[in-house]
N, CA, C and O atoms as CSV, one atom per row, in Angstrom:
chain,resi,resn,atom,element,x,y,z
A,1,MET,N,N,67.562,59.749,135.695
A,1,MET,CA,C,66.476,60.741,135.683
A,1,MET,C,C,66.741,61.717,136.912
A,1,MET,O,O,66.933,61.287,138.049
A,2,GLY,N,N,66.734,63.067,136.584
A,2,GLY,CA,C,67.062,63.999,137.573
A,2,GLY,C,C,65.767,64.689,138.069
A,2,GLY,O,O,64.647,64.269,137.779
A,3,GLY,N,N,65.986,65.710,138.789
A,3,GLY,CA,C,64.806,66.559,139.354
A,3,GLY,C,C,64.353,67.427,138.308
A,3,GLY,O,O,64.756,67.292,137.153
A,4,LEU,N,N,63.488,68.365,138.673
A,4,LEU,CA,C,62.869,69.369,137.762
A,4,LEU,C,C,63.993,70.344,137.100
A,4,LEU,O,O,64.976,70.757,137.714
A,5,GLY,N,N,63.734,70.591,135.969
A,5,GLY,CA,C,64.475,71.665,135.211
A,5,GLY,C,C,64.050,72.978,135.725
A,5,GLY,O,O,63.119,73.066,136.525
A,6,LEU,N,N,64.702,74.002,135.291
A,6,LEU,CA,C,64.390,75.396,135.673
A,6,LEU,C,C,62.856,75.793,135.254
A,6,LEU,O,O,62.073,76.385,135.996
A,7,ASN,N,N,62.614,75.408,134.091
A,7,ASN,CA,C,61.244,75.701,133.547
A,7,ASN,C,C,60.186,74.988,134.369
A,7,ASN,O,O,59.185,75.582,134.770
A,8,GLU,N,N,60.413,73.753,134.606
A,8,GLU,CA,C,59.458,73.051,135.342
A,8,GLU,C,C,59.283,73.535,136.729
A,8,GLU,O,O,58.165,73.649,137.232
A,9,ALA,N,N,60.464,73.843,137.399
A,9,ALA,CA,C,60.425,74.379,138.750
A,9,ALA,C,C,59.772,75.659,138.899
A,9,ALA,O,O,59.158,75.948,139.926
A,10,LEU,N,N,59.897,76.525,137.793
A,10,LEU,CA,C,59.282,77.806,137.711
A,10,LEU,C,C,57.775,77.711,137.575
A,10,LEU,O,O,57.032,78.554,138.077
A,11,SER,N,N,57.327,76.633,136.863
A,11,SER,CA,C,55.934,76.355,136.772
A,11,SER,C,C,55.337,76.100,138.085
A,11,SER,O,O,54.291,76.633,138.457
A,12,LEU,N,N,56.068,75.222,138.822
A,12,LEU,CA,C,55.610,74.963,140.307
A,12,LEU,C,C,55.464,76.098,141.145
A,12,LEU,O,O,54.474,76.272,141.855
A,13,VAL,N,N,56.588,77.002,141.067
A,13,VAL,CA,C,56.541,78.295,141.797
A,13,VAL,C,C,55.341,79.079,141.496
A,13,VAL,O,O,54.646,79.587,142.376
A,14,CYS,N,N,55.098,79.176,140.185
A,14,CYS,CA,C,54.020,79.961,139.835
A,14,CYS,C,C,52.528,79.307,140.354
A,14,CYS,O,O,51.618,80.024,140.771
A,15,LEU,N,N,52.453,78.093,140.273
A,15,LEU,CA,C,51.345,77.324,140.837
A,15,LEU,C,C,51.201,77.581,142.311
A,15,LEU,O,O,50.097,77.866,142.775
A,16,TYR,N,N,52.273,77.490,143.064
A,16,TYR,CA,C,52.136,77.864,144.490
A,16,TYR,C,C,51.715,79.332,144.692
A,16,TYR,O,O,50.972,79.650,145.621
A,17,ALA,N,N,52.202,80.217,143.808
A,17,ALA,CA,C,51.813,81.675,144.087
A,17,ALA,C,C,50.321,81.854,143.763
A,17,ALA,O,O,49.607,82.579,144.456
A,18,ALA,N,N,49.837,81.133,142.624
A,18,ALA,CA,C,48.471,81.376,142.232
A,18,ALA,C,C,47.459,80.690,143.250
A,18,ALA,O,O,46.289,81.062,143.337
A,19,THR,N,N,47.951,79.750,143.947
A,19,THR,CA,C,47.066,79.046,144.932
A,19,THR,C,C,47.364,79.486,146.375
A,19,THR,O,O,46.861,78.870,147.314
A,20,ASN,N,N,48.134,80.489,146.560
A,20,ASN,CA,C,48.609,80.885,147.832
A,20,ASN,C,C,48.968,79.856,148.774
A,20,ASN,O,O,48.525,79.809,149.922
A,21,ASP,N,N,49.877,78.929,148.210
A,21,ASP,CA,C,50.376,77.793,148.875
A,21,ASP,C,C,51.531,78.247,149.804
A,21,ASP,O,O,52.320,79.112,149.422
A,22,SER,N,N,51.635,77.649,151.061
A,22,SER,CA,C,52.607,78.047,151.989
A,22,SER,C,C,53.981,77.768,151.525
A,22,SER,O,O,54.914,78.373,152.053
A,23,LYS,N,N,54.199,76.880,150.554
A,23,LYS,CA,C,55.349,76.405,149.933
A,23,LYS,C,C,56.017,77.480,149.078
A,23,LYS,O,O,57.208,77.390,148.780
A,24,PHE,N,N,55.249,78.496,148.684
A,24,PHE,CA,C,55.650,79.513,147.751
A,24,PHE,C,C,57.045,80.155,148.054
A,24,PHE,O,O,57.962,80.127,147.233
A,25,GLU,N,N,57.135,80.687,149.185
A,25,GLU,CA,C,58.412,81.462,149.582
A,25,GLU,C,C,59.627,80.621,149.406
A,25,GLU,O,O,60.588,81.027,148.752
A,26,ALA,N,N,59.599,79.435,149.990
A,26,ALA,CA,C,60.790,78.646,149.912
A,26,ALA,C,C,61.099,78.209,148.579
A,26,ALA,O,O,62.277,78.201,148.222
A,27,ALA,N,N,60.096,77.810,147.724
A,27,ALA,CA,C,60.254,77.392,146.388
A,27,ALA,C,C,60.804,78.519,145.540
A,27,ALA,O,O,61.629,78.308,144.651
A,28,ALA,N,N,60.329,79.728,145.831
A,28,ALA,CA,C,60.782,80.959,145.013
A,28,ALA,C,C,62.276,81.219,145.351
A,28,ALA,O,O,63.075,81.529,144.468
A,29,VAL,N,N,62.595,81.097,146.529
A,29,VAL,CA,C,64.022,81.342,146.902
A,29,VAL,C,C,64.951,80.226,146.320
A,29,VAL,O,O,66.057,80.468,145.835
A,30,ARG,N,N,64.423,79.042,146.410
A,30,ARG,CA,C,65.299,77.944,145.748
A,30,ARG,C,C,65.464,78.102,144.268
A,30,ARG,O,O,66.522,77.872,143.682
A,31,TRP,N,N,64.298,78.530,143.667
A,31,TRP,CA,C,64.332,78.718,142.181
A,31,TRP,C,C,65.347,79.883,141.931
A,31,TRP,O,O,66.132,79.764,140.990
A,32,LEU,N,N,65.377,80.958,142.686
A,32,LEU,CA,C,66.250,82.003,142.408
A,32,LEU,C,C,67.654,81.670,142.526
A,32,LEU,O,O,68.455,82.113,141.702
A,33,VAL,N,N,68.037,80.888,143.531
A,33,VAL,CA,C,69.295,80.269,143.713
A,33,VAL,C,C,69.724,79.336,142.462
A,33,VAL,O,O,70.870,79.301,142.014
A,34,ARG,N,N,68.775,78.682,142.030
A,34,ARG,CA,C,69.209,77.691,140.917
A,34,ARG,C,C,69.412,78.555,139.670
A,34,ARG,O,O,70.301,78.266,138.869
A,35,LEU,N,N,68.653,79.552,139.496
A,35,LEU,CA,C,68.837,80.473,138.378
A,35,LEU,C,C,70.175,81.054,138.356
A,35,LEU,O,O,70.842,81.060,137.321
A,36,ALA,N,N,70.635,81.588,139.562
A,36,ALA,CA,C,71.924,82.164,139.768
A,36,ALA,C,C,73.079,81.173,139.470
A,36,ALA,O,O,74.112,81.579,138.938
A,37,VAL,N,N,72.909,79.912,139.804
A,37,VAL,CA,C,74.033,78.984,139.826
A,37,VAL,C,C,73.971,78.215,138.374
A,37,VAL,O,O,75.015,77.951,137.777
A,38,GLU,N,N,72.838,77.914,137.909
A,38,GLU,CA,C,72.708,77.091,136.699
A,38,GLU,C,C,72.824,77.782,135.388
A,38,GLU,O,O,73.240,77.222,134.374
A,39,LYS,N,N,72.444,79.004,135.447
A,39,LYS,CA,C,72.436,79.770,134.165
A,39,LYS,C,C,73.881,80.216,133.792
A,39,LYS,O,O,74.589,80.745,134.649
A,40,SER,N,N,74.285,80.028,132.641
A,40,SER,CA,C,75.710,80.480,132.348
A,40,SER,C,C,75.687,82.066,132.140
A,40,SER,O,O,74.801,82.657,131.522
A,41,GLU,N,N,76.688,82.608,132.690
A,41,GLU,CA,C,76.883,84.083,132.500
A,41,GLU,C,C,75.713,84.898,133.092
A,41,GLU,O,O,75.408,85.993,132.618
A,42,VAL,N,N,75.055,84.337,134.150
A,42,VAL,CA,C,74.063,85.197,134.779
A,42,VAL,C,C,74.639,86.512,135.355
A,42,VAL,O,O,75.768,86.496,135.844
A,43,ARG,N,N,73.939,87.605,135.320
A,43,ARG,CA,C,74.451,88.853,135.848
A,43,ARG,C,C,73.652,89.195,137.079
A,43,ARG,O,O,72.518,88.740,137.229
A,44,LEU,N,N,74.210,89.974,137.946
A,44,LEU,CA,C,73.459,90.446,139.148
A,44,LEU,C,C,72.278,91.149,138.846
A,44,LEU,O,O,71.359,91.049,139.658
A,45,GLY,N,N,72.104,91.901,137.751
A,45,GLY,CA,C,70.902,92.574,137.383
A,45,GLY,C,C,69.877,91.629,137.019
A,45,GLY,O,O,68.703,91.910,137.260
A,46,THR,N,N,70.222,90.421,136.405
A,46,THR,CA,C,69.348,89.423,136.064
A,46,THR,C,C,68.678,88.831,137.360
A,46,THR,O,O,67.465,88.633,137.433
A,47,VAL,N,N,69.508,88.581,138.310
A,47,VAL,CA,C,69.070,87.960,139.696
A,47,VAL,C,C,68.199,88.984,140.324
A,47,VAL,O,O,67.152,88.609,140.853
A,48,GLN,N,N,68.539,90.294,140.319
A,48,GLN,CA,C,67.629,91.292,140.995
A,48,GLN,C,C,66.348,91.313,140.076
A,48,GLN,O,O,65.285,91.391,140.691
A,49,LEU,N,N,66.291,91.264,138.920
A,49,LEU,CA,C,65.015,91.250,138.135
A,49,LEU,C,C,64.142,90.059,138.480
A,49,LEU,O,O,62.923,90.121,138.640
A,50,ALA,N,N,64.904,88.946,138.580
A,50,ALA,CA,C,64.193,87.680,138.874
A,50,ALA,C,C,63.488,87.792,140.273
A,50,ALA,O,O,62.319,87.444,140.441
A,51,ALA,N,N,64.276,88.297,141.251
A,51,ALA,CA,C,63.800,88.377,142.591
A,51,ALA,C,C,62.541,89.308,142.636
A,51,ALA,O,O,61.543,88.993,143.284
A,52,ALA,N,N,62.631,90.419,141.948
A,52,ALA,CA,C,61.477,91.373,141.891
A,52,ALA,C,C,60.335,90.738,141.235
A,52,ALA,O,O,59.217,90.921,141.715
A,53,ALA,N,N,60.480,90.031,140.220
A,53,ALA,CA,C,59.389,89.347,139.469
A,53,ALA,C,C,58.731,88.271,140.278
A,53,ALA,O,O,57.516,88.082,140.220
A,54,LEU,N,N,59.614,87.498,141.104
A,54,LEU,CA,C,59.082,86.435,142.011
A,54,LEU,C,C,58.196,87.134,143.056
A,54,LEU,O,O,57.092,86.680,143.356
A,55,SER,N,N,58.713,88.258,143.604
A,55,SER,CA,C,57.864,88.946,144.574
A,55,SER,C,C,56.600,89.372,144.099
A,55,SER,O,O,55.641,89.420,144.868
A,56,GLU,N,N,56.507,89.687,142.907
A,56,GLU,CA,C,55.258,90.141,142.273
A,56,GLU,C,C,54.307,89.058,141.805
A,56,GLU,O,O,53.185,89.337,141.383
A,57,LEU,N,N,54.762,87.829,141.884
A,57,LEU,CA,C,53.870,86.757,141.552
A,57,LEU,C,C,52.499,86.726,142.272
A,57,LEU,O,O,51.461,86.360,141.722
A,58,ARG,N,N,52.594,87.145,143.553
A,58,ARG,CA,C,51.339,87.174,144.279
A,58,ARG,C,C,50.751,88.593,144.188
A,58,ARG,O,O,49.779,88.843,144.901
A,59,GLY,N,N,51.182,89.421,143.484
A,59,GLY,CA,C,50.666,90.812,143.395
A,59,GLY,C,C,49.766,91.034,142.165
A,59,GLY,O,O,49.394,90.090,141.468
A,60,LYS,N,N,49.441,92.277,141.929
A,60,LYS,CA,C,48.591,92.568,140.891
A,60,LYS,C,C,49.150,92.571,139.475
A,60,LYS,O,O,48.410,92.688,138.498
A,61,HIS,N,N,50.431,92.445,139.387
A,61,HIS,CA,C,51.147,92.276,138.078
A,61,HIS,C,C,51.637,90.832,137.792
A,61,HIS,O,O,52.682,90.621,137.177
A,62,HIS,N,N,50.841,89.857,138.261
A,62,HIS,CA,C,51.118,88.532,138.199
A,62,HIS,C,C,51.595,88.031,136.758
A,62,HIS,O,O,52.657,87.430,136.598
A,63,GLU,N,N,50.745,88.325,135.773
A,63,GLU,CA,C,50.982,87.967,134.422
A,63,GLU,C,C,52.336,88.448,133.875
A,63,GLU,O,O,53.105,87.671,133.308
A,64,ALA,N,N,52.616,89.800,134.069
A,64,ALA,CA,C,53.875,90.415,133.753
A,64,ALA,C,C,55.060,89.702,134.367
A,64,ALA,O,O,56.079,89.410,133.740
A,65,ALA,N,N,54.842,89.443,135.659
A,65,ALA,CA,C,55.953,88.746,136.494
A,65,ALA,C,C,56.267,87.373,135.820
A,65,ALA,O,O,57.426,87.014,135.615
A,66,VAL,N,N,55.176,86.625,135.485
A,66,VAL,CA,C,55.417,85.223,134.794
A,66,VAL,C,C,56.210,85.522,133.586
A,66,VAL,O,O,57.288,84.955,133.406
A,67,LYS,N,N,55.715,86.421,132.710
A,67,LYS,CA,C,56.368,86.595,131.403
A,67,LYS,C,C,57.874,87.024,131.564
A,67,LYS,O,O,58.745,86.616,130.795
A,68,THR,N,N,58.106,87.828,132.558
A,68,THR,CA,C,59.514,88.190,132.811
A,68,THR,C,C,60.338,87.052,133.177
A,68,THR,O,O,61.456,86.930,132.675
A,69,LEU,N,N,59.832,86.115,134.102
A,69,LEU,CA,C,60.575,85.118,134.553
A,69,LEU,C,C,60.815,84.096,133.471
A,69,LEU,O,O,61.891,83.500,133.405
A,70,LEU,N,N,59.791,83.876,132.586
A,70,LEU,CA,C,59.937,82.919,131.525
A,70,LEU,C,C,61.065,83.355,130.516
A,70,LEU,O,O,61.747,82.519,129.923
A,71,ARG,N,N,61.219,84.678,130.359
A,71,ARG,CA,C,62.218,85.283,129.464
A,71,ARG,C,C,63.722,84.996,130.070
A,71,ARG,O,O,64.712,84.973,129.338
A,72,LEU,N,N,63.774,84.803,131.337
A,72,LEU,CA,C,65.006,84.572,132.012
A,72,LEU,C,C,65.535,83.225,131.963
A,72,LEU,O,O,66.727,83.034,132.200
A,73,VAL,N,N,64.764,82.293,131.682
A,73,VAL,CA,C,65.228,80.839,131.675
A,73,VAL,C,C,65.468,80.326,130.411
A,73,VAL,O,O,65.847,79.162,130.278
Protein backbone atom coordinates (compact mmCIF):
# COMPACT_ATOMS: atom_id res chain seq x y z
CA MET A 1 0.00 0.00 0.00
CA GLY A 2 1.52 3.31 -1.07
CA GLY A 3 0.88 6.93 -0.33
CA LEU A 4 -1.72 9.17 -1.88
CA GLY A 5 -2.15 9.26 -5.63
CA LEU A 6 -2.03 12.59 -7.46
CA ASN A 7 -5.83 12.94 -7.40
CA GLU A 8 -6.07 12.27 -3.69
CA ALA A 9 -3.15 14.57 -2.93
CA LEU A 10 -4.81 17.31 -4.99
CA SER A 11 -8.01 16.88 -2.97
CA LEU A 12 -5.99 17.39 0.19
CA VAL A 13 -4.32 20.52 -1.24
CA CYS A 14 -7.76 21.90 -2.15
CA LEU A 15 -9.03 21.18 1.36
CA TYR A 16 -6.05 22.99 2.88
CA ALA A 17 -6.74 25.97 0.61
CA ALA A 18 -10.46 26.05 1.44
CA THR A 19 -9.80 25.93 5.18
CA ASN A 20 -6.83 28.33 5.17
CA ASP A 21 -4.68 25.59 6.67
CA SER A 22 -1.05 26.52 7.22
CA LYS A 23 -0.07 23.28 5.44
CA PHE A 24 -1.37 24.61 2.10
CA GLU A 25 1.82 26.16 0.70
CA ALA A 26 4.07 23.17 1.37
CA ALA A 27 1.44 20.70 0.16
CA ALA A 28 0.86 22.71 -3.02
CA VAL A 29 4.58 22.79 -3.82
CA ARG A 30 4.92 19.05 -3.16
CA TRP A 31 1.94 18.35 -5.41
CA LEU A 32 3.42 20.49 -8.19
CA VAL A 33 6.71 18.61 -7.99
CA ARG A 34 4.89 15.29 -8.09
CA LEU A 35 2.93 16.41 -11.15
CA ALA A 36 6.17 17.34 -12.91
CA VAL A 37 7.88 14.06 -12.02
CA GLU A 38 5.05 11.52 -12.18
CA LYS A 39 3.05 12.57 -15.24
CA SER A 40 4.47 11.20 -18.45
CA GLU A 41 5.45 13.76 -21.05
CA VAL A 42 4.61 16.75 -18.86
CA ARG A 43 5.48 20.04 -20.52
CA LEU A 44 6.82 23.23 -18.97
CA GLY A 45 3.60 25.04 -19.91
CA THR A 46 1.60 22.46 -17.97
CA VAL A 47 3.72 23.01 -14.88
CA GLN A 48 3.30 26.79 -15.26
CA LEU A 49 -0.46 26.43 -15.61
CA ALA A 50 -0.61 24.16 -12.57
CA ALA A 51 1.45 26.61 -10.50
CA ALA A 52 -0.85 29.48 -11.46
CA ALA A 53 -3.95 27.44 -10.65
CA LEU A 54 -2.51 26.37 -7.29
CA SER A 55 -1.85 30.01 -6.46
CA GLU A 56 -5.45 30.86 -7.27
CA LEU A 57 -6.92 28.17 -5.00
CA ARG A 58 -7.09 30.75 -2.22
CA GLY A 59 -8.31 33.47 -4.57
CA LYS A 60 -11.60 34.54 -6.04
CA HIS A 61 -11.32 32.04 -8.91
CA HIS A 62 -11.12 28.99 -6.66
CA GLU A 63 -13.61 26.87 -8.62
CA ALA A 64 -11.92 27.56 -11.96
CA ALA A 65 -8.56 26.71 -10.41
CA VAL A 66 -9.86 23.39 -9.12
CA LYS A 67 -11.30 22.50 -12.53
CA THR A 68 -8.02 23.38 -14.23
CA LEU A 69 -6.00 21.25 -11.83
CA LEU A 70 -8.35 18.30 -12.19
CA ARG A 71 -7.89 18.41 -15.97
CA LEU A 72 -4.12 18.14 -15.51
CA VAL A 73 -4.12 14.86 -13.55
